[in-house]
C-alpha positions as CSV (number, residue, x, y, z in Angstrom):
1,X,2.4,-42.9,-2.5
2,X,0.8,-40.2,-0.1
3,X,-0.3,-36.7,-1.6
4,X,2.3,-34.9,0.5
5,X,5.4,-37.0,-0.8
6,X,4.4,-36.5,-4.3
7,X,4.3,-32.8,-4.3
8,X,7.6,-32.6,-2.1
9,X,10.2,-30.8,-4.4
10,X,12.9,-32.8,-6.0
11,X,16.1,-30.9,-4.9
12,X,19.1,-30.9,-7.3
13,X,22.5,-30.0,-5.8
14,X,25.0,-27.9,-7.5
15,X,27.8,-29.8,-9.4
16,X,30.4,-27.1,-8.3
17,X,29.7,-28.2,-4.6
18,X,32.8,-29.9,-3.1
19,X,31.8,-29.2,0.5
20,X,28.9,-30.0,2.6
21,X,27.6,-26.3,2.2
22,X,26.0,-26.6,-1.3
23,X,23.2,-24.5,-3.2
24,X,20.3,-26.8,-4.0
25,X,17.3,-26.1,-6.5
26,X,14.0,-27.3,-7.1
27,X,10.8,-26.6,-9.1
28,X,7.8,-25.5,-7.2
29,X,5.0,-25.2,-9.7
30,X,6.1,-22.5,-12.2
31,X,8.8,-21.0,-9.4
32,X,12.0,-22.0,-8.6
33,X,13.1,-22.6,-5.3
34,X,16.6,-22.2,-4.0
35,X,18.4,-23.3,-0.5
36,X,21.4,-23.9,1.3
37,X,21.9,-27.6,1.9
38,X,23.0,-27.1,5.5
39,X,19.6,-25.3,6.2
40,X,17.0,-27.5,4.4
41,X,13.8,-26.0,6.3
42,X,14.7,-22.4,4.7
43,X,14.3,-21.7,0.9
44,X,14.2,-18.6,-1.3
45,X,11.3,-19.0,-3.9
46,X,11.5,-17.0,-7.3
47,X,9.2,-16.6,-10.1
48,X,10.5,-17.8,-13.7
49,X,11.1,-14.2,-14.6
50,X,13.0,-13.5,-11.3
51,X,15.1,-16.7,-11.6
52,X,15.9,-15.9,-15.4
53,X,16.8,-12.4,-14.2
54,X,19.2,-14.1,-11.5
55,X,21.0,-16.4,-13.3
56,X,21.5,-13.8,-16.3
57,X,23.3,-11.7,-13.4
58,X,25.2,-14.8,-12.4
59,X,26.6,-15.4,-15.9
60,X,27.3,-11.6,-16.2
61,X,29.6,-11.6,-13.1
62,X,27.4,-9.2,-11.1
63,X,28.0,-11.1,-8.0
64,X,31.6,-11.8,-8.4
65,X,34.1,-10.8,-5.9
66,X,36.4,-8.1,-6.6
């Protein structure tokens, strides 16, 4: 296996995905990357602390629609 392949992130798809437009996440070292499955070349990379804060806000309903 080439070194480039071994360093590629292992993307996991949301279990709530029912369409082809899904959120995917992957570990990149100590960071967490997030992307839209329909645009795989673009991703957002967050530190562990930023990821933890993002998940806490999700669980608290900070992003729920009114």
